[in-house]
Every structure is written in C-alpha cells, then in structure tokens.
C-alpha positions, 0 to 999 in steps of 0.5 A: 500500500502506498502512503497518501502524499501528505504522509511523506516526510519529504514533500516537494512542490514543483511549478513553472512560472513566467511573468506571474510569480503569484502562481507559487503563493496561490498554489502554496496557499491552496495546498497548505491552507485551504486543503484538507488534509493539508499538503505542506511542502518541505521544499519548493522548486520553480522552472522559469526563464531568466526574466521569470527568475528575476521576478520570482526572486523580487516578488517572493523572496525579497525583504519587501514585498517578499510574498512567500515569507508573508504567506508563511508567517501569516498562516504560521506554516513551518519552515519551507526550503525555498530560496534563489537556488531553487528557482531554475532558469532554463539554460541555452546552448552556451550555459546562459539563461533563456529570456524566452522560448523563441526557437525550435532549439529553445523548445527542445532544451526546455523539454529536456531540462524539464524532463531531467528536473522531474526525473531528479525529483522523483528519484527518491522513493521517500518523496512525494511530488506535487506539480503545478502547471498553472504558470509559464507558457503553455509549452512549459506546462505541457512538457511539465505535465508530460514529464510527470506522466513519464516519471510520476509515481503513485504518490505524485500529483498534478494540478492547476490553481483556480483563482476567483474573479477579479483577483486572477487578473490582478498583478497585486494579488498573491493569496487570500489574506487573513486581514483586510487588504484592498488592492486595485484590479486591472479595470481599476476596481477596488477589492479586498484580498480577504474575499478571494477564493483560491482552489486546486483542480487536480489533473489525473494523469497516466503513469508510464514510469514502469515502461522506462528502462533503468538507464532513463530513470538514472538520468541523461535521457532527453525528452524524446528518448523518454517518450520513445521508451514509454511508447515502446512499452505500450506497443505489442511485443516483437522479437527478432533474433539475428544469429550471425550478428549475435544480437536480438531486437526486442521491443525496438531495442537492439541488444548484443548477446554472447553466444551462450546466452543467444543460443539458449534464447534461440533454443526457446524461440525455435521451440515456440515457432515449432509449437513444441511444449515447455521444457523442464530444466536439466537436473542439478547434478545429473548432466543431460545429453539431450539438453546439451545437444539441443543447446549445441545445435543453436550454438554451432549455428551462431559460431558458424565454423569458429572451431576453437570456441565451439570445441571448448563449449562442446568439450564442456558439454560432452557429458551433458548440460546440468542445472547449474549451467542452464540456470547460470546462462539463463540468469545472464540472459535475463540480466542483459535483457533487463539492463536494456529494456527495464521493466518492459523486459517482462514479456521477453524473459524465459518463463518458468510457468510460475508454479511447480514443476517448473517448465520453461518456455518463451511466452511471446505470441508466435507471430511476434518472433522471427529469425532474421538479419538485423541491419547495423547502425551504419547500414541504417544510416546509409539507407536514410 
C-alpha cells in the first residue's frame, strides 16, 4: 500500500512560472491552507526563464514585498526550503539563461531540462511530488505535465490553481489574506484580498514510469528518448533474433548477446515457432545429453565454423548440460535483457510457468518472433 502524499516526510512542490510569480503563493496557499488534509511542502522548486527568475526572486523572496515569507508567517506554516537556488532558469546552448522560448532549439532544451528536473525529483522513493502547471507558457506546462506522466509515481500529483474573479487578473494579488487588504484590479476596481477564493483542480494523469528502462530513470535521457521508451512499452511485443550478428531486437531495442546466452534464447524461440511444449530444466547434478545437444545445435549455428570456441563449449558439454549451467546462462540472459529494456523486459524473459514443476518456455505470441538479419547502425544510416 502506498502512503497518501501528505504522509511523506519529504514533500516537494514543483511549478513553472513566467511573468506571474503569484502562481507559487496561490498554489502554496491552496495546498497548505485551504486543503484538507493539508499538503505542506518541505521544499519548493520553480522552472522559469531568466526574466521569470528575476521576478520570482523580487516578488517572493525579497525583504519587501517578499510574498512567500508573508504567506508563511501569516498562516504560521513551518519552515519551507525555498530560496534563489531553487528557482531554475532554463539554460541555452552556451550555459546562459533563456529570456524566452523563441526557437525550435529553445523548445527542445526546455523539454529536456524539464524532463531531467522531474526525473531528479522523483528519484527518491521517500518523496512525494506535487506539480503545478498553472504558470509559464503553455509549452512549459505541457512538457511539465508530460514529464510527470513519464516519471510520476503513485504518490505524485498534478494540478492547476483556480483563482476567483477579479483577483486572477490582478498583478497585486498573491493569496487570500487573513486581514483586510484592498488592492486595485486591472479595470481599476477596488477589492479586498480577504474575499478571494483560491482552489486546486487536480489533473489525473497516466503513469508510464514502469515502461522506462533503468538507464532513463538514472538520468541523461532527453525528452524524446523518454517518450520513445514509454511508447515502446505500450506497443505489442516483437522479437527478432539475428544469429550471425549475435544480437536480438526486442521491443525496438537492439541488444548484443554472447553466444551462450543467444543460443539458449534461440533454443526457446525455435521451440515456440515449432509449437513444441515447455521444457523442464536439466537436473542439478545429473548432466543431460539431450539438453546439451539441443543447446549445441543453436550454438554451432551462431559460431558458424569458429572451431576453437565451439570445441571448448562442446568439450564442456560432452557429458551433458546440468542445472547449474542452464540456470547460470539463463540468469545472464535475463540480466542483459533487463539492463536494456527495464521493466518492459517482462514479456521477453524465459518463463518458468510460475508454479511447480517448473517448465520453461518463451511466452511471446508466435507471430511476434522471427529469425532474421538485423541491419547495423551504419547500414541504417546509409539507407536514410
């Protein structure tokens, strides 16, 4: 059972802002003051442009007006880790900060940096992340919501803040105050901030994190790479086995396999295609010659005349294959598949039936598996 977000010791609010830093205090008010149960962040992070960072620092963190500090003091909120180091301006290609999102290249950098920030903040299982897409340009909100869909966990939430009229159009409104405070709206009307209503609209989102491989979860992946990985996880499985190239393509990912692991994989793929029944593993301490011969038939096809290596393997298996050889080879195969495919590896693993007696088989649909030559990267580039 997963804990409710407010029960986590580390609670993070992540928001995008543009020229209106008010969305930070509005969202904080809605989460920590008007919400029941309250979600009081222990830390706040903003993603914005160079101008947005400047405005947020002046409006929220300055000594005067310092609206973030005012809100926390007025509603007696506990300390929240939020300073200028938590306001992240999108960087350009030279390491400077972007004033605005104007070019396709700016858009790509925006997407990648938002994706990396969300990945970073969701890496710790002991945190709960609340993401607000109320501020900033529409593209910023879109990428932030999409990034949470890619990396979000059960305890993470997505929302948009709703502010009653006419306060949402006022530059001078930051949150509903306890005491009377009269401000002027854009159409020159006088209103009292004490009468404002601020609410959160939670946005449901599809969580695709389980479809990402471990490399993407550990960082360094672009937005487009993460999206492609999630899409692959949602596609029907497909396995192509290239014996001569000593690799397979599983779910669109090319994976190099050593001859031993590939031979075992090919053995089970052939049995699937030939509609043969599952196999028990060879006995632990009683070498099985029939098992060895099945395995060596595939191994010889892979090595294709490379006698030295084939002879060593044939010598090792001359008495037969035992359970340790089988288990060791299968474990190494599964490790390579999981390293490349992450949680999407499941359908491509050798299945043991999940009950005793253990009977092993490839559990993919027959139409999803074929043997064939895979084009190399150079051949693919030449075709383009």
